[in-house]
N, C-alpha and C positions, 0 to 999 in steps of 0.2 A: 829328742829319744823318744816325742810326742810322735816327730813324723818318721823318724823310724819305723814304730809301730804303725803307724798309716799305711808305710809302703808296702810292709812286712801284708799285711791285715788283705790292703787290694791284688797284691798277687799273689795269697792263698784263695780269695774268688776267683779273682781272673784262672789261676787254675783248672776249677774247675770247669771252663765256660770255654778252656783251649781257646784262649785268641793273645796275640802278645802282647807284654807289658816291657813295656821305653818308660828309666829313670833319667828325667833331664840333665842338666847340663849344674852346675852353682850356677851362683850369683857372678856378673861379674861391671864393667861400666860402662854402660853405655846407654841415656835414654834417645825412645823410639816414643815421637811422638802420635797420639793415642786417635783412632779412625772408626768411627758407626758406621755399622751394615744395617742394611735391613731385608725386610723375612715374612711372608709369613705363615711360618711355620711355629707355631706356640713350643713348642718342646725344642725342637734342636737348633744351635749357631747350622745355617746354611749357605756354604756359597758354592756360588756356580765356580767353578771347574771349565777355566779360557785355553785352548790350545790355540798356538800363532798368536797370542795374542786378542784375537778376536772369532776363536770358534769354537760356541760351548757343546762341546762334550761327554758332560757329566755335572756330581755338584759331589760334595763337602759339604758330611756331620762331622758336628763335635757334639756333646752332651758330656754336660758336668756329671759325674757319681756322687757318690754320698762321701770318698774320703777325700780332705781338703787341692784343690790343687790336683788334681786325678780327671783324666776326660776320655769319653769313649769317641776314639774316630775313627772314621769310617768315610772311604774314595768311592764311591762309584758312576761307572761310568753306563751312560744311558742311551746312548747316539750309535746307531750302530756301526759294526766292521769300527769303532774303537776298541783299543784295550790294551789298557794299564802294562809297560816294561820297567820303570821306573818310578821308584816314589817315595821321595824327602820330605821331614817335616820336625817343627819345632815349633816350643810355643813359649814365647822368648821374653824374656824378666827387665825388668825397669834395670837401666843398669849395662845388660848384655851385650858386646862387641864382637862375641868371636862367632861370628857367623853372617857379619858387613865386609863387603871388600872398601877399602878406603875410597873407591866412586861412589858408597850410597847403599851399593846394590846389595843382595843378600849371594849367600859362599851356600849352597843347598848339599854340597856334596862337605860340608863342615857339617850340617844336621845329627842331631842323636839317633833319627827315627832314618835305617836308610833298610831299602828290600827293592828287588832289580829280578823280572823273570823274562825267559823268555818270551817272542812275539806269538810261536806254535802253544804255547803253555793258552794264551784267551783268556786273562786273568781281567774281570770286571768291575772290581767288587775287591775289597783288601779291608778290615781293621783291626783294631787293637786299641789295647790303653796307655796313655799317656804319663806319663804320675812327674809334674811338674819338681823341678827343685827347689821353687817362690813360688810368691803369688804373679799370675804369670798378666802382663798387659797388650800379649797380641800372640796371632798365631800366626808362621808365614809355611803353606801346604804347597810344594812340588810337585812337579809327576812327570814322567814324559812317556804319549803317548803315540802307539801305531797302527799304521792300516798294514792289510798284505797285500802286496802283488796283485793287481787283480788281471787274470789272461784268463782269454775267446778260445775254448778247445775248435778248432782247428783240422775238419777231416781230411783222409786224405784214400787214393787206393795206390796200391804201388803191386805193377802187370809186371811179371819176366818171361817170356815165353823160348821156345826151340828156337834161333835164328841164325845167323850171321854173325851176331852178336857176343855169341857166345863160344869160346873159344875151349878148342882143343890143342892133347898134346898125347902121343905117343907117352911116357912113362909115367905120366901126372907131375914128372919132378919139372920139367922145365922145357923149352920150346915152345910156346903156347904158342895158338896162333886161329885165325879165326875159323866155325866149320863152316862146314861145307852144306849145302841143300842134296838131300841123300835121293837116291832114283827113288819115286813111290810104289811100293809093291804090288796096291791098287783093293791090296785088302786089309793095307793097315787100317786101325778107327782114326779116328780124327781128332784133337781139340780144337777147335776154332780160332785163330790168329796165331797161330803155332806151324812149323813145320817141322816131319822130319829131317833131323840134319847126323853128318858121319865124318870121316876124317875124308870123305874123297863122293864124289857121286854117288858111285858102283862100289862094294869091297872089293880092295887089289886079289885078296888071295882065300875066295872062298872054298877052298879046301880043305886049308888050314886051320880057320877061321880068325880073328883077330880081334884085340880090347883096347881100347878106346876112352882117354879119360878125359871129360868134360868141367868146365867150371866157367863159371857167373858167377863176379860179385853185381853186387846190387844194395840201395843205401833205405832206411826207416826214417823221414817223421816223425817225428812221438814215439808214443807208445801204443809198442801191438797189440789191437783187442782181438783177431782174429785175422787167421790163417789157416790155405792149405795149395797142399800139392799133388800135383795132376802128371802121371806121367805112364810109361810104356815105354820097353824097348826091345827089336825081332834080336838076340833072345832071349836075355836076360839085363838088367839093371841093381846096380847099389849108392842108391842115392842117399847122401851128409847132407844135413842143413848146416855149418858152419864145422865145429873139428870135435874129438871125440872128450865129454863120451859120448855125444849123442849117438845116438841109436840111426847106424844107416838103414833106410828104407831096401826090400827083395822084392821083384819078380820076374820069373823067366816066363810067360806066355804073355807072347805077343799081340793075342787077340783083348786081351783087354788092358785097357785103361784104370792104371791103380788113383782112387781120390785120399788124401793122405790130411788132417788134422795136426799142420806141423807149430800151431802156433807157442807153444812152447821155447821154441830154437832158435827164434826169433827175434831178434838184440836190436836198439832204439838203434841208428846211425849205421855202420856198415854191416855187412853180410857176406856170407858168398856160399851157394850151393851145387857144391863136386858128387858128378856124376860118374861113375863108370858101368861106361856100353860093353858086354858082349858077346861077338859073333858066333855061331860056333861054328866050330871043323863040321864039314859034309861035304860026301862022298858026288864030289862036283868040284866044277871049273866056269858054270856058270853063273855070274854073282846078281842075275835077275832069278835063278835056283834060290840063293841060300842071299839074301840079301843079307845088310846089317842097317841098324841105325835106331835113332833113342825121338824120344817126343816130349816136351815137359810144359806146361805151363805152372805157374807160384805166384798165384792171387795173395796182395800180404792187408787190408786195414787197420790204422791205425788211427793217433788223436794227438796233434803236435798243439801246445799250450802256448800261444804267444800275449809278447808280451803286452799290454793294452795302459795301463797305471802303473810305477813304481812304485813298491813300498815308500811310507809316506812315516818319517818319524818328524813328533813335534810338540815344543817343548810346553811344559803345562804351568799354570799356577791358579789358586787360589783369590777369586775378586775381591780386591780390596782398595788398596792405593800404591799410586806406584810409591816405592822406599824412594827413588832416587829418580822421578817428573824433570826436575829439573836442568839434570847433565844429560838424561838421554841413557842411549843405549839400552841394558838391562833393566828387563820390565817387570821386574821381580816386587810382589807386593806383597804388602801385611794384612791381617784379618785384624781389626781389637776387639779385646775381652768383652760384651754386657755385662752389667749387673745379671748375680742369677735371683731370681726369683721364685714363687710360686705362682703360675698360674696355667687357664685348663683344667678343669673338675672333672677326673678320675671318674668319682661316683657318687651319689648324695645316701648315706644312707640312713636309717630313725634306728633308735637303739632301746630296745622297748626298757622300760620301767618294770614290767608287774613278769619279769622272767630273768630267771638267771645269768641266761645260756649268751643270750645277748644278741649278737648283728655276725654277722663272716664279712668282713670284706670281698673286690675280686682278690688276686692273686695278681702278687705287687713286684714285681723286676725286680732280682736279687741283684744286690746293689748301687740302687739305683735313691737317692733323697724321697721322701713324697712329703708331703704341708698337710699337718690335719688341724681341721677348722670346726669344734665343738659352739654351738649354739642352740638357745632356749635350753625351756624350764622345766620340768614334770613332777607331777604334787605325789612325795612321802609320804604324808601322815595325814591324819582327819582332824586336824586341828584347831579348832574353832580364830576365828579373826583376831588380829590384825590378816586380812589380808591374805601376805604374803609368806606366813606362818606355812612350814607345812613345806613349804618349795625347796626346789634343787635347780641345779645347773651341774656344768665338766666340774668346776669346784669348785662352786658354792653352797650350805646347804642352810635356809633363815630358819631361826629358830628363836620363842619368847616365853617369855619367863621362866620357869625351874628348869629350862634346857635348853639353857644357854650359859657355854662351861664356862670358864674364869680365863681372862679375858690378859690379866697378869703375864705382863711380862714377852706376849703379844704384839707385832706390828701389824700397824688399822691399814687398809685397801690390802696388803699385801693377803695378810692374817684372817684380817673379819672390814665388815664396817656393819656401822651401823645406822639405823632409815631411822623416822624420826619420831614414829610411831614406837620406839622400842623396840624393837625387835632386830637379830643382828644377825647378819649375812656371816657364818664363818666357817674357816678353807678347813673341810676334809682332811686332806692332805697334812696339813700344818697338827689339825689338834687330834685326828689317829692315825698316825705316820705309818705304821703297821699294820694300817687297813683301810684306810683311806673308805669309810664310811660316808655313801652315797651319793661316791664321782666317776666320772665313763674313769673306763679302767682299758689300758689297750691291753690283751694280748693276759686277760686276767694280773695283773701285776699294777701298781699303784704307779702316777704318774702326776710327776710335779709341772702340771696345765704350766702356759705361759701365762703372761696380764692379771691387772689385779682385776679388781670388782667392777664391773660395769653397767649397766643398766642394761644393757643391749647385750647382756650374758654371752658374748663371746669368747671365748678361751683358743691357745693354739697349743700345738707339740708338732717336732722334726720326730719320722721316722726313717729307716734304713729298709727297705724290701728284702725279706729274706725270701724271693722264690716260689712264695707261703702266699695263702690267705692269711688276713689279719683277722685277731676278733676281740671286736670295744661292747662290753657290757658295765653293767649298775651294780655294783657291791652294796646289795640291802638286809639287812638283818631279817625284815618280813617285806613279801610283796605283796600282799595282797589287799594293802590298801590303797600301792600306786595306780598312778595312771598317768599318763601320755611319754614322751620323749625325746631322747633328746638329738638336736642335728650335726649331721658327722658329715665336712667335707673334705674330700679329699684328692688332693693334688699333685704333679709332680714337679718337682724343683726342679724351671730351668732359664736359659738366659732370659733376660728382657732384651727385646728385637723389637725397634722401632716400626708401628704401621707404616 
């Protein structure tokens, strides 16, 4: 029930943090040797993430939370161009064998934590909270990382012009033949590199006119980036790139070369330019009086992506010790769970004795455990000697004579300590449980400071951060005769890591 309650508390905390929670499996029956790992970071267990056994791509961070056997886990890819596409994580307890191959390697597919992404998501960080089903001895962290394929942009310019490579047909359906260079009127405008073309050198029937269909197929490498069509005809043209519903361009002034932006109608790969040329009927039998022809130039700029390096995919493990190093093959690794200790001072506070308001800490992270150490003494009364009389620390206060309460039924050292001069240090929490006079309070509430009386006046307590500040204060019924302060050191509970 205690474990279930802890799990529920953790889940409620995490819901407010929008972080995924994974509940670990029950205990099974396999022993895994414990190995240690070094790190210079005092707050997290940090393991290097290795792709393909020897490519550092990032780090794994594991941080113990306040609830028993509960961890905040983060995969962080820091190397450029690498991205997470799979994550598999398990906290292994003594006796677990469900995750082990018969050959001794680990089976990531059986891990509790399974998450995958597309390479296009470009995921570089994934955090979650893992609630273990029992005391954890080792972590197994697997992932898959990928790199995008690398391409170079290669520019291309495709130019097609009216010449004998253009095909013509009398009906635009079949019987396609190479176009013929037409008789040049001399007054026609010119396009550099292009020729005026028709079905014949001179028109066959200038008096009745003619309609000829032209076609030019062409291919574009890569993605079109710009395209222009220059075209003219004697007497008129209808031009279309590819098929309906693309529009047809029209003009019937032979003296003008029209210039159209046709980028929207150009496709990567195969394309077709289709032109209908019309020579009007004229009251003449002379083909030089009523000539017919078309001229055009189509220029397309495009960019082709050429593969330089294909997509790369690598298996990743958090750096630890090879599970089946003797047998080779699978290079799965396990990382041992270090001891959880208090290390690295977050801040030091001086709790004043002359004011009731006390002093606030900085904001402590929600869901993390913190170690509090209270040290030193302050003066709470101007009594006559003996010297220690009228002093107090975070847990005990020293009294003499008639100020000493009855010690009947109290435990020596835990509840009181008698000095050689007859003065007595008494536990304020024990003698005044509803008030804890003269003790250091946390958020205005009495606490049972941990530790018997000691001459160093050092006592400890563990608190859980709530995402807000913590107040430390001293409770007295008169502050005017007080002097001095109690020193409070706050440390985050974290893994002990070998230097």
